[in-house]
N, CA, C and O of each residue as an XYZ file, in Angstrom:
824
protein
N      20.146     16.294   -138.411
C      19.701     16.382   -139.810
C      19.530     17.846   -140.206
O      19.048     18.647   -139.405
N      19.918     18.208   -141.435
C      19.779     19.588   -141.876
C      18.370     19.854   -142.404
O      17.548     18.944   -142.498
N      18.104     21.128   -142.750
C      16.759     21.518   -143.174
C      16.310     20.762   -144.421
O      15.141     20.397   -144.551
N      17.261     20.531   -145.343
C      16.916     19.812   -146.566
C      16.408     18.404   -146.246
O      15.454     17.921   -146.857
N      17.063     17.755   -145.276
C      16.640     16.417   -144.891
C      15.252     16.412   -144.296
O      14.440     15.546   -144.620
N      14.964     17.387   -143.414
C      13.631     17.494   -142.830
C      12.588     17.739   -143.916
O      11.511     17.143   -143.904
N      12.921     18.624   -144.853
C      11.984     18.960   -145.930
C      11.642     17.742   -146.769
O      10.481     17.522   -147.115
N      12.655     16.951   -147.095
C      12.426     15.759   -147.916
C      11.548     14.745   -147.192
O      10.652     14.150   -147.790
N      11.813     14.551   -145.894
C      11.004     13.613   -145.118
C       9.554     14.077   -145.030
O       8.626     13.287   -145.207
N       9.372     15.362   -144.757
C       8.030     15.916   -144.628
C       7.286     15.842   -145.957
O       6.116     15.464   -146.006
N       7.975     16.205   -147.026
C       7.365     16.170   -148.355
C       6.926     14.749   -148.714
O       5.855     14.553   -149.288
N       7.745     13.775   -148.378
C       7.421     12.379   -148.665
C       6.172     11.937   -147.917
O       5.311     11.255   -148.472
N       6.082     12.335   -146.640
C       4.923     11.951   -145.830
C       3.647     12.605   -146.352
O       2.592     11.973   -146.408
N       3.753     13.870   -146.731
C       2.568     14.593   -147.182
C       2.072     14.050   -148.516
O       0.867     14.048   -148.770
N       2.979     13.590   -149.367
C       2.566     13.001   -150.651
C       1.741     11.728   -150.437
O       0.975     11.331   -151.315
N       1.896     11.089   -149.275
C       1.143      9.870   -148.977
C      -0.257     10.159   -148.431
O      -1.081      9.251   -148.321
N      -0.522     11.414   -148.092
C      -1.821     11.789   -147.530
C      -2.831     11.992   -148.656
O      -2.553     12.744   -149.590
N      -3.994     11.345   -148.596
C      -5.011     11.527   -149.645
C      -5.434     12.989   -149.761
O      -5.514     13.705   -148.762
N      -5.698     13.411   -150.962
C      -6.134     14.794   -151.188
C      -7.448     15.069   -150.454
O      -8.364     14.247   -150.464
N      -7.519     16.217   -149.832
C      -8.699     16.598   -149.070
C      -8.614     16.252   -147.600
O      -9.414     16.736   -146.799
N      -7.627     15.398   -147.226
C      -7.471     15.019   -145.819
C      -6.697     16.094   -145.064
O      -5.808     16.746   -145.610
N      -7.059     16.258   -143.800
C      -6.434     17.286   -142.970
C      -5.323     16.682   -142.118
O      -5.423     15.544   -141.660
N      -4.271     17.455   -141.915
C      -3.207     17.026   -141.004
C      -2.809     18.206   -140.139
O      -3.045     19.360   -140.496
N      -2.204     17.907   -139.000
C      -1.805     18.943   -138.047
C      -0.309     18.834   -137.777
O       0.321     17.816   -138.064
N       0.231     19.887   -137.230
C       1.672     19.950   -136.984
C       2.176     18.759   -136.191
O       3.226     18.197   -136.503
N       1.426     18.372   -135.161
C       1.871     17.285   -134.282
C       1.919     15.931   -134.973
O       2.532     14.998   -134.453
N       1.280     15.804   -136.146
C       1.330     14.538   -136.879
C       2.751     14.203   -137.334
O       3.050     13.058   -137.672
N       3.617     15.211   -137.339
C       4.979     15.010   -137.840
C       6.033     15.209   -136.752
O       7.183     15.548   -137.030
N       5.608     14.988   -135.507
C       6.525     15.213   -134.374
C       7.706     14.260   -134.383
O       8.715     14.509   -133.723
N       7.583     13.160   -135.134
C       8.690     12.214   -135.209
C       9.769     12.659   -136.198
O      10.854     12.079   -136.240
N       9.469     13.684   -136.989
C      10.435     14.170   -137.975
C      11.310     15.280   -137.408
O      12.531     15.264   -137.563
N      10.672     16.241   -136.751
C      11.423     17.381   -136.206
C      10.599     18.040   -135.117
O       9.461     17.644   -134.864
N      11.175     19.050   -134.471
C      10.452     19.749   -133.410
C       9.326     20.586   -134.003
O       9.295     20.849   -135.205
N       8.407     20.999   -133.146
C       7.193     21.680   -133.575
C       7.480     22.946   -134.376
O       6.846     23.177   -135.406
N       8.428     23.770   -133.919
C       8.725     25.025   -134.615
C       9.265     24.780   -136.016
O       8.921     25.500   -136.953
N      10.113     23.763   -136.159
C      10.668     23.441   -137.470
C       9.574     22.995   -138.423
O       9.530     23.429   -139.574
N       8.681     22.121   -137.939
C       7.588     21.634   -138.771
C       6.676     22.787   -139.173
O       6.230     22.853   -140.319
N       6.398     23.689   -138.249
C       5.538     24.834   -138.561
C       6.150     25.678   -139.678
O       5.445     26.104   -140.592
N       7.459     25.921   -139.605
C       8.113     26.729   -140.630
C       8.066     26.045   -141.994
O       7.829     26.691   -143.014
N       8.294     24.730   -142.001
C       8.286     23.996   -143.260
C       6.885     23.945   -143.868
O       6.722     24.093   -145.079
N       5.881     23.737   -143.024
C       4.511     23.696   -143.526
C       4.078     25.067   -144.054
O       3.380     25.155   -145.064
N       4.495     26.129   -143.369
C       4.169     27.479   -143.843
C       4.777     27.725   -145.211
O       4.140     28.318   -146.081
N       6.013     27.269   -145.404
C       6.673     27.449   -146.689
C       5.923     26.683   -147.787
O       5.736     27.194   -148.891
N       5.499     25.466   -147.475
C       4.756     24.673   -148.452
C       3.414     25.325   -148.784
O       2.967     25.288   -149.931
N       2.771     25.925   -147.771
C       1.497     26.615   -148.002
C       1.718     27.859   -148.861
O       0.924     28.146   -149.757
N       2.795     28.596   -148.589
C       3.107     29.793   -149.381
C       3.369     29.428   -150.838
O       3.096     30.221   -151.739
N       3.901     28.226   -151.068
C       4.178     27.765   -152.431
C       2.939     27.181   -153.114
O       2.969     26.884   -154.308
N       1.835     27.016   -152.346
C       0.617     26.480   -152.921
C       0.535     24.961   -152.940
O      -0.393     24.393   -153.516
N       1.516     24.292   -152.303
C       1.505     22.826   -152.286
C       0.444     22.273   -151.333
O      -0.122     21.206   -151.574
N       0.183     23.001   -150.259
C      -0.841     22.639   -149.297
C      -1.627     23.893   -148.959
O      -1.198     24.997   -149.292
N      -2.771     23.742   -148.304
C      -3.567     24.902   -147.907
C      -3.735     24.928   -146.391
O      -3.891     23.885   -145.755
N      -3.704     26.111   -145.831
C      -3.852     26.298   -144.388
C      -5.320     26.455   -144.039
O      -6.033     27.235   -144.670
N      -5.774     25.715   -143.033
C      -7.143     25.819   -142.540
C      -7.202     26.759   -141.337
O      -8.056     27.642   -141.258
N      -6.290     26.552   -140.420
C      -6.173     27.363   -139.212
C      -4.735     27.199   -138.724
O      -3.948     26.482   -139.343
N      -4.395     27.848   -137.637
C      -3.032     27.770   -137.131
C      -2.625     26.318   -136.868
O      -3.236     25.631   -136.049
N      -1.587     25.863   -137.574
C      -1.080     24.515   -137.380
C      -1.903     23.423   -138.025
O      -1.643     22.242   -137.797
N      -2.900     23.790   -138.834
C      -3.798     22.814   -139.454
C      -3.839     23.051   -140.964
O      -4.116     24.161   -141.419
N      -3.562     21.997   -141.732
C      -3.467     22.119   -143.189
C      -4.162     20.945   -143.876
O      -4.544     19.969   -143.231
N      -4.319     21.057   -145.202
C      -4.798     19.915   -145.981
C      -4.197     19.959   -147.374
O      -3.749     21.003   -147.851
N      -4.199     18.792   -148.016
C      -3.716     18.697   -149.396
C      -4.896     19.028   -150.305
O      -5.904     18.322   -150.267
N      -4.803     20.072   -151.116
C      -5.958     20.479   -151.929
C      -6.468     19.382   -152.854
O      -5.696     18.679   -153.506
N      -7.793     19.256   -152.891
C      -8.460     18.386   -153.849
C      -9.219     19.296   -154.795
O     -10.127     20.009   -154.367
N      -8.871     19.285   -156.059
C      -9.437     20.230   -157.019
C     -10.719     19.668   -157.632
O     -10.751     18.532   -158.106
N     -11.774     20.484   -157.614
C     -13.051     20.101   -158.204
C     -12.909     20.040   -159.726
O     -12.399     20.968   -160.352
N     -13.368     18.935   -160.306
C     -13.286     18.788   -161.763
C     -14.235     19.749   -162.478
O     -14.060     20.034   -163.663
N     -15.239     20.247   -161.757
C     -16.218     21.161   -162.348
C     -15.815     22.616   -162.127
O     -15.772     23.413   -163.064
N     -15.520     22.948   -160.864
C     -15.194     24.337   -160.535
C     -13.730     24.683   -160.787
O     -13.362     25.856   -160.842
N     -12.892     23.644   -160.940
C     -11.464     23.837   -161.184
C     -10.795     24.641   -160.070
O      -9.904     25.451   -160.322
N     -11.242     24.402   -158.835
C     -10.629     25.050   -157.677
C     -10.643     24.095   -156.499
O     -11.357     23.092   -156.497
N      -9.835     24.426   -155.489
C      -9.701     23.543   -154.337
C     -11.022     23.409   -153.579
O     -11.690     24.402   -153.291
N     -11.384     22.176   -153.265
C     -12.594     21.914   -152.489
C     -12.243     22.020   -151.001
O     -11.350     21.311   -150.536
N     -12.923     22.886   -150.246
C     -12.604     23.009   -148.821
C     -12.953     21.738   -148.067
O     -13.896     21.044   -148.446
N     -12.224     21.416   -147.015
C     -12.526     20.221   -146.224
C     -13.853     20.377   -145.502
O     -14.315     21.492   -145.260
N     -14.469     19.234   -145.156
C     -15.752     19.274   -144.468
C     -15.572     19.843   -143.061
O     -14.509     19.685   -142.461
N     -16.614     20.510   -142.528
C     -16.537     21.023   -141.157
C     -16.213     19.920   -140.154
O     -15.522     20.162   -139.164
N     -16.715     18.701   -140.408
C     -16.443     17.600   -139.494
C     -14.944     17.285   -139.438
O     -14.389     17.099   -138.355
N     -14.292     17.224   -140.597
C     -12.858     16.964   -140.621
C     -12.089     18.072   -139.916
O     -11.113     17.813   -139.212
N     -12.539     19.311   -140.113
C     -11.885     20.444   -139.441
C     -12.036     20.320   -137.933
O     -11.082     20.543   -137.189
N     -13.245     19.960   -137.478
C     -13.500     19.837   -136.041
C     -12.584     18.800   -135.406
O     -11.991     19.045   -134.355
N     -12.473     17.643   -136.048
C     -11.640     16.587   -135.470
C     -10.153     16.918   -135.572
O      -9.364     16.486   -134.732
N      -9.769     17.674   -136.583
C      -8.367     18.111   -136.677
C      -8.048     19.097   -135.562
O      -6.983     19.020   -134.949
N      -8.961     20.021   -135.296
C      -8.767     20.966   -134.193
C      -8.662     20.219   -132.867
O      -7.826     20.543   -132.024
N      -9.528     19.207   -132.693
C      -9.492     18.416   -131.457
C      -8.157     17.691   -131.321
O      -7.569     17.648   -130.240
N      -7.691     17.126   -132.422
C      -6.412     16.400   -132.380
C      -5.256     17.347   -132.084
O      -4.339     17.011   -131.335
N      -5.310     18.527   -132.678
C      -4.238     19.500   -132.477
C      -4.157     19.962   -131.026
O      -3.075     20.253   -130.516
N      -5.316     20.026   -130.364
C      -5.360     20.524   -128.984
C      -5.527     19.408   -127.951
O      -5.629     19.670   -126.753
N      -5.554     18.152   -128.433
C      -5.691     16.996   -127.555
C      -7.017     17.010   -126.799
O      -7.063     16.736   -125.600
N      -8.100     17.335   -127.519
C      -9.434     17.298   -126.939
C     -10.123     15.999   -127.348
O      -9.816     15.430   -128.395
N     -11.055     15.536   -126.516
C     -11.987     14.479   -126.910
C     -13.289     15.167   -127.276
O     -13.820     15.944   -126.482
N     -13.815     14.895   -128.466
C     -15.050     15.552   -128.889
C     -16.040     14.523   -129.427
O     -15.681     13.380   -129.711
N     -17.285     14.950   -129.558
C     -18.330     14.121   -130.166
C     -19.382     15.048   -130.742
O     -19.660     16.096   -130.159
N     -19.982     14.684   -131.886
C     -21.046     15.512   -132.459
C     -22.188     15.673   -131.469
O     -22.505     14.751   -130.718
N     -22.797     16.837   -131.472
C     -23.898     17.097   -130.565
C     -25.084     17.654   -131.344
O     -24.920     18.218   -132.426
N     -26.266     17.491   -130.787
C     -27.493     18.084   -131.298
C     -27.709     17.761   -132.776
O     -27.632     16.601   -133.179
N     -27.980     18.796   -133.584
C     -28.285     18.581   -134.991
C     -27.162     17.922   -135.759
O     -27.409     17.227   -136.745
N     -25.928     18.130   -135.322
C     -24.784     17.516   -135.991
C     -24.860     16.006   -135.895
O     -24.621     15.314   -136.884
N     -25.188     15.481   -134.720
C     -25.304     14.038   -134.528
C     -26.481     13.473   -135.317
O     -26.370     12.405   -135.918
N     -27.605     14.183   -135.317
C     -28.779     13.721   -136.057
C     -28.476     13.642   -137.548
O     -28.858     12.680   -138.215
N     -27.793     14.648   -138.065
C     -27.444     14.668   -139.484
C     -26.521     13.514   -139.847
O     -26.696     12.874   -140.884
N     -25.547     13.252   -138.999
C     -24.560     12.220   -139.284
C     -25.184     10.818   -139.281
O     -24.723      9.934   -140.003
N     -26.225     10.614   -138.476
C     -26.879      9.302   -138.404
C     -28.077      9.191   -139.359
O     -28.801      8.196   -139.333
N     -28.281     10.203   -140.191
C     -29.381     10.142   -141.145
C     -30.744     10.397   -140.543
O     -31.765     10.084   -141.156
N     -30.771     10.970   -139.333
C     -32.044     11.249   -138.659
C     -32.565     12.649   -138.989
O     -33.674     13.017   -138.603
N     -31.757     13.416   -139.701
C     -32.153     14.749   -140.147
C     -31.478     15.009   -141.478
O     -30.299     14.701   -141.656
N     -32.221     15.575   -142.407
C     -31.647     15.905   -143.712
C     -31.134     17.332   -143.762
O     -30.538     17.748   -144.755
N     -31.363     18.079   -142.698
C     -30.916     19.467   -142.660
C     -29.415     19.533   -142.368
O     -28.921     18.933   -141.413
N     -28.715     20.273   -143.209
C     -27.291     20.499   -142.957
C     -27.190     21.542   -141.851
O     -27.754     22.628   -141.987
N     -26.489     21.244   -140.760
C     -26.424     22.190   -139.641
C     -25.869     23.550   -140.062
O     -24.893     23.635   -140.806
N     -26.502     24.597   -139.576
C     -25.973     25.945   -139.788
C     -24.716     26.116   -138.939
O     -23.737     26.735   -139.354
N     -24.778     25.551   -137.745
C     -23.627     25.543   -136.834
C     -23.305     24.087   -136.522
O     -24.173     23.340   -136.071
N     -22.070     23.688   -136.760
C     -21.624     22.334   -136.449
C     -21.180     22.330   -134.988
O     -20.178     22.948   -134.630
N     -21.948     21.616   -134.144
C     -21.728     21.673   -132.707
C     -21.160     20.359   -132.182
O     -21.608     19.276   -132.558
N     -20.169     20.476   -131.311
C     -19.521     19.300   -130.715
C     -19.380     19.504   -129.217
O     -19.084     20.605   -128.753
N     -19.594     18.433   -128.466
C     -19.254     18.489   -127.048
C     -17.770     18.169   -126.935
O     -17.215     17.456   -127.771
N     -17.135     18.700   -125.898
C     -15.681     18.587   -125.796
C     -15.249     18.651   -124.343
O     -15.890     19.296   -123.514
N     -14.138     17.962   -124.048
C     -13.568     18.118   -122.709
C     -12.563     19.263   -122.681
O     -11.887     19.487   -121.676
N     -12.472     19.986   -123.797
C     -11.645     21.188   -123.862
C     -12.483     22.412   -123.526
O     -13.611     22.275   -123.054
N     -11.951     23.603   -123.761
C     -12.687     24.829   -123.439
C     -13.785     25.126   -124.450
O     -13.813     24.561   -125.543
N     -14.696     26.031   -124.063
C     -15.674     26.519   -125.018
C     -14.911     27.253   -126.117
O     -14.031     28.067   -125.836
N     -15.251     26.962   -127.359
C     -14.521     27.564   -128.467
C     -15.425     27.624   -129.683
O     -16.226     26.715   -129.899
N     -15.313     28.674   -130.481
C     -16.077     28.808   -131.706
C     -15.136     29.255   -132.811
O     -14.361     30.195   -132.636
N     -15.207     28.573   -133.955
C     -14.360     28.910   -135.090
C     -15.207     28.970   -136.348
O     -16.170     28.216   -136.491
N     -14.854     29.858   -137.253
C     -15.492     29.923   -138.561
C     -14.437     29.592   -139.600
O     -13.439     30.300   -139.731
N     -14.661     28.510   -140.339
C     -13.708     28.050   -141.347
C     -14.434     27.898   -142.672
O     -15.380     27.118   -142.782
N     -13.991     28.645   -143.684
C     -14.628     28.607   -145.012
C     -16.133     28.801   -144.926
O     -16.893     28.137   -145.631
N     -16.564     29.716   -144.057
C     -17.978     30.043   -143.925
C     -18.768     29.139   -143.011
O     -19.934     29.419   -142.734
N     -18.168     28.055   -142.528
C     -18.861     27.131   -141.629
C     -18.485     27.429   -140.180
O     -17.305     27.516   -139.839
N     -19.500     27.585   -139.334
C     -19.234     27.830   -137.920
C     -19.154     26.510   -137.169
O     -20.038     25.662   -137.289
N     -18.088     26.346   -136.395
C     -17.880     25.126   -135.612
C     -17.785     25.530   -134.143
O     -16.898     26.290   -133.754
N     -18.707     25.015   -133.333
C     -18.733     25.345   -131.908
C     -18.357     24.123   -131.073
O     -18.792     23.004   -131.343
N     -17.544     24.366   -130.061
C     -17.190     23.321   -129.103
C     -17.778     23.721   -127.756
O     -17.500     24.805   -127.243
N     -18.598     22.832   -127.185
C     -19.219     23.097   -125.897
C     -18.588     22.198   -124.841
O     -18.580     20.974   -124.972
N     -18.067     22.814   -123.811
C     -17.372     22.045   -122.769
C     -18.353     21.215   -121.949
O     -19.412     21.695   -121.545
N     -17.977     19.959   -121.711
C     -18.706     19.090   -120.782
C     -17.675     18.448   -119.865
O     -16.485     18.411   -120.179
N     -18.144     17.943   -118.731
C     -17.236     17.276   -117.803
C     -16.594     16.072   -118.482
O     -17.255     15.342   -119.220
N     -15.335     15.875   -118.236
C     -14.588     14.787   -118.871
C     -15.262     13.438   -118.667
O     -15.252     12.595   -119.564
N     -15.847     13.227   -117.492
C     -16.449     11.927   -117.185
C     -17.629     11.612   -118.097
O     -18.027     10.454   -118.215
N     -18.198     12.642   -118.749
C     -19.351     12.413   -119.616
C     -18.975     11.925   -121.011
O     -19.847     11.502   -121.770
N     -17.698     11.978   -121.358
C     -17.321     11.553   -122.708
C     -16.152     10.575   -122.727
O     -15.820     10.038   -123.783
N     -15.525     10.337   -121.583
C     -14.441      9.368   -121.577
C     -15.009      7.954   -121.451
O     -16.109      7.757   -120.934
N     -14.247      6.986   -121.928
C     -14.662      5.591   -121.815
C     -15.678      5.161   -122.844
O     -16.204      4.051   -122.768
N     -15.967      6.022   -123.810
C     -16.907      5.670   -124.868
C     -16.227      5.792   -126.226
O     -15.436      6.707   -126.456
N     -16.541      4.863   -127.120
C     -16.020      4.937   -128.475
C     -16.709      6.088   -129.213
O     -17.784      6.525   -128.803
N     -16.099      6.584   -130.300
C     -16.741      7.666   -131.068
C     -18.154      7.323   -131.526
O     -19.027      8.191   -131.535
N     -18.388      6.070   -131.904
C     -19.721      5.677   -132.373
C     -20.742      5.711   -131.244
O     -21.866      6.173   -131.434
N     -20.351      5.220   -130.065
C     -21.256      5.263   -128.918
C     -21.596      6.701   -128.559
O     -22.756      7.025   -128.303
N     -20.589      7.560   -128.539
C     -20.828      8.971   -128.245
C     -21.789      9.583   -129.257
O     -22.679     10.351   -128.892
N     -21.607      9.242   -130.526
C     -22.470      9.762   -131.578
C     -23.920      9.352   -131.343
O     -24.824     10.184   -131.427
N     -24.145      8.072   -131.049
C     -25.509      7.574   -130.842
C     -26.136      8.209   -129.604
O     -27.294      8.625   -129.637
N     -25.387      8.283   -128.533
C     -25.918      8.868   -127.293
C     -26.310     10.323   -127.497
O     -27.358     10.759   -127.021
N     -25.471     11.075   -128.206
C     -25.788     12.479   -128.450
C     -27.018     12.626   -129.340
O     -27.824     13.536   -129.144
N     -27.164     11.735   -130.315
C     -28.349     11.783   -131.174
C     -29.611     11.468   -130.374
O     -30.637     12.124   -130.553
N     -29.542     10.475   -129.497
C     -30.693     10.132   -128.657
C     -31.068     11.304   -127.761
O     -32.249     11.597   -127.579
N     -30.070     11.970   -127.203
C     -30.346     13.128   -126.344
C     -30.977     14.264   -127.141
O     -31.841     14.981   -126.636
N     -30.541     14.424   -128.389
C     -31.111     15.480   -129.225
C     -32.576     15.182   -129.563
O     -33.405     16.091   -129.607
N     -32.885     13.904   -129.801
C     -34.263     13.513   -130.101
C     -35.167     13.661   -128.887
O     -36.333     14.036   -129.005
N     -34.615     13.362   -127.724
C     -35.339     13.297   -126.449
C     -36.191     12.013   -126.406
O     -36.560     11.456   -127.440
N     -36.480     11.581   -125.212
C     -37.119     10.282   -125.002
C     -38.439     10.128   -125.753
O     -38.710      9.064   -126.311
N     -39.254     11.166   -125.774
C     -40.592     11.029   -126.368
C     -40.591     11.051   -127.890
O     -41.636     10.829   -128.503
N     -39.428     11.316   -128.525
C     -39.374     11.354   -129.990
C     -38.601     10.174   -130.579
O     -38.370     10.120   -131.787
N     -38.202      9.232   -129.724
C     -37.452      8.073   -130.219
C     -38.444      6.996   -130.639
O     -38.858      6.169   -129.826
N     -38.821      7.013   -131.915
C     -39.794      6.039   -132.413
C     -39.088      4.903   -133.144
O     -37.860      4.861   -133.216
N     -39.887      3.978   -133.686
C     -39.322      2.807   -134.365
C     -38.483      3.197   -135.583
O     -37.479      2.554   -135.886
N     -38.903      4.249   -136.272
C     -38.150      4.689   -137.449
C     -36.757      5.162   -137.058
O     -35.774      4.818   -137.715
N     -36.670      5.953   -135.988
C     -35.370      6.436   -135.522
C     -34.485      5.281   -135.083
O     -33.296      5.250   -135.401
N     -35.063      4.327   -134.351
C     -34.305      3.157   -133.896
C     -33.757      2.381   -135.088
O     -32.599      1.962   -135.088
N     -34.594      2.194   -136.097
C     -34.178      1.426   -137.273
C     -33.076      2.144   -138.051
O     -32.127      1.507   -138.509
N     -33.195      3.466   -138.203
C     -32.181      4.226   -138.933
C     -30.829      4.194   -138.214
O     -29.779      4.089   -138.848
N     -30.873      4.286   -136.890
C     -29.621      4.222   -136.129
C     -28.996      2.844   -136.297
O     -27.795      2.722   -136.535
N     -29.817      1.813   -136.172
C     -29.289      0.445   -136.267
C     -28.641      0.169   -137.615
O     -27.635     -0.536   -137.687
N     -29.209      0.717   -138.678
C     -28.682      0.494   -140.019
C     -27.290      1.097   -140.209
O     -26.549      0.690   -141.103
N     -26.942      2.064   -139.368
C     -25.626      2.703   -139.475
C     -24.559      2.003   -138.646
O     -23.389      2.382   -138.697
N     -24.949      0.981   -137.878
C     -24.027      0.368   -136.925
C     -23.701     -1.066   -137.299
O     -24.548     -1.802   -137.805
N     -22.454     -1.451   -137.042
C     -22.056     -2.848   -137.220
C     -22.384     -3.619   -135.944
O     -22.753     -3.022   -134.932
N     -22.249     -4.926   -135.991
C     -22.483     -5.728   -134.792
C     -21.500     -5.369   -133.690
O     -21.863     -5.353   -132.514
N     -20.257     -5.080   -134.061
C     -19.263     -4.665   -133.066
C     -19.651     -3.333   -132.444
O     -19.488     -3.135   -131.240
N     -20.173     -2.404   -133.277
C     -20.635     -1.113   -132.755
C     -21.728     -1.330   -131.707
O     -21.734     -0.686   -130.657
N     -22.651     -2.248   -132.009
C     -23.767     -2.531   -131.093
C     -23.242     -3.087   -129.776
O     -23.683     -2.677   -128.702
N     -22.310     -4.010   -129.861
C     -21.757     -4.612   -128.642
C     -21.114     -3.547   -127.764
O     -21.308     -3.530   -126.549
N     -20.345     -2.656   -128.394
C     -19.703     -1.579   -127.620
C     -20.749     -0.619   -127.063
O     -20.639     -0.164   -125.924
N     -21.763     -0.315   -127.870
C     -22.812      0.606   -127.437
C     -23.500      0.099   -126.181
O     -23.702      0.858   -125.232
N     -23.858     -1.173   -126.168
C     -24.529     -1.770   -125.003
C     -23.610     -1.738   -123.791
O     -24.035     -1.368   -122.696
N     -22.353     -2.125   -123.981
C     -21.407     -2.200   -122.861
C     -21.062     -0.813   -122.311
O     -20.925     -0.632   -121.102
N     -20.924      0.154   -123.210
C     -20.449      1.477   -122.794
C     -21.547      2.381   -122.253
O     -21.255      3.467   -121.753
N     -22.803      1.956   -122.340
C     -23.903      2.773   -121.801
C     -24.550      2.132   -120.580
O     -25.671      2.481   -120.209
N     -23.847      1.200   -119.960
C     -24.403      0.516   -118.780
C     -24.750      1.480   -117.654
O     -25.667      1.226   -116.873
N     -24.011      2.598   -117.569
C     -24.262      3.558   -116.495
C     -24.961      4.824   -116.993
O     -25.018      5.828   -116.283
N     -25.478      4.772   -118.190
C     -26.184      5.929   -118.741
C     -27.552      6.090   -118.084
O     -28.000      5.218   -117.339
N     -28.202      7.201   -118.363
C     -29.557      7.436   -117.875
C     -30.472      6.292   -118.311
O     -30.283      5.711   -119.380
N     -31.469      5.971   -117.471
C     -32.331      4.815   -117.712
C     -32.974      4.844   -119.086
O     -33.015      3.812   -119.757
N     -33.483      5.998   -119.533
C     -34.163      6.024   -120.826
C     -33.181      5.853   -121.985
O     -33.560      5.341   -123.038
N     -31.928      6.272   -121.806
C     -30.895      6.032   -122.823
C     -30.642      4.528   -122.927
O     -30.537      3.988   -124.028
N     -30.545      3.853   -121.776
C     -30.316      2.400   -121.775
C     -31.466      1.669   -122.457
O     -31.250      0.698   -123.182
N     -32.689      2.139   -122.221
C     -33.852      1.502   -122.853
C     -33.786      1.661   -124.376
O     -34.065      0.720   -125.120
N     -33.417      2.853   -124.825
C     -33.297      3.096   -126.263
C     -32.199      2.227   -126.872
O     -32.358      1.695   -127.971
N     -31.096      2.087   -126.160
C     -29.985      1.259   -126.646
C     -30.426     -0.193   -126.767
O     -30.073     -0.869   -127.734
N     -31.195     -0.679   -125.796
C     -31.696     -2.058   -125.870
C     -32.609     -2.234   -127.076
O     -32.594     -3.286   -127.715
N     -33.403     -1.217   -127.392
C     -34.272     -1.282   -128.573
C     -33.424     -1.357   -129.844
O     -33.760     -2.091   -130.774
N     -32.328     -0.598   -129.883
C     -31.435     -0.627   -131.052
C     -30.823     -2.031   -131.199
O     -30.766     -2.576   -132.301
N     -30.372     -2.600   -130.091
C     -29.787     -3.929   -130.130
C     -30.836     -4.972   -130.512
O     -30.538     -5.896   -131.270
N     -32.042     -4.839   -130.004
C     -33.136     -5.766   -130.301
C     -33.494     -5.704   -131.779
O     -33.769     -6.733   -132.397
N     -33.491     -4.493   -132.351
C     -33.778     -4.330   -133.781
C     -32.795     -5.094   -134.628
O     -33.163     -5.663   -135.656
N     -31.528     -5.112   -134.199
C     -30.496     -5.829   -134.944
C     -30.699     -7.329   -134.905
O     -30.357     -8.025   -135.861
N     -31.244     -7.834   -133.824
C     -31.448     -9.278   -133.693
C     -32.590     -9.776   -134.572
O     -32.722    -10.977   -134.807
N     -33.414     -8.851   -135.054
C     -34.595     -9.269   -135.833
C     -34.586     -8.725   -137.257
O     -35.639     -8.541   -137.867
N     -33.378     -8.468   -137.788
C     -33.266     -8.011   -139.170
C     -33.449     -9.169   -140.129
O     -33.388     -8.980   -141.344
């Protein structure tokens, strides 16, 4: 296929992506090789059709109706795009997990994630995103929701997990989430398992 054909295919796929969503070079590996896709995406960014977040990472601009300018993607979307681009498994950690589950109203100054990749820190549109390496065995075999809950519980620590925290976590989870949470934390630390049982028990008495 010639360059025009690749361009048309890529353009068609990108038009299907919702505005504000992030995509990475590897998302289009079925169209052409990595170098070709990179060149085409760079050309589209130079033309203003898409915006570059970092090397190999782009998004379709969503224009604010008030500010009349492109709204930058959320740090969370950037973090997961970076993970996808580098084939890392990540999960929110510390204040990031608490914020996502409604256990803290403070917007993190630093968006922190545990990762089976290397230690890495990036600043994107003024937001700092840190990746902290952990052993692969600590994050594999768990769904994203289970990882999120476990990290939030660890951030709270055992002595701060009260009924309010249990109830707020439960309200964010579906019954399927609860089933996976119980099954996937069978080998977790004893106090984590106790907290998970409290979350499951709360759901049974709603």
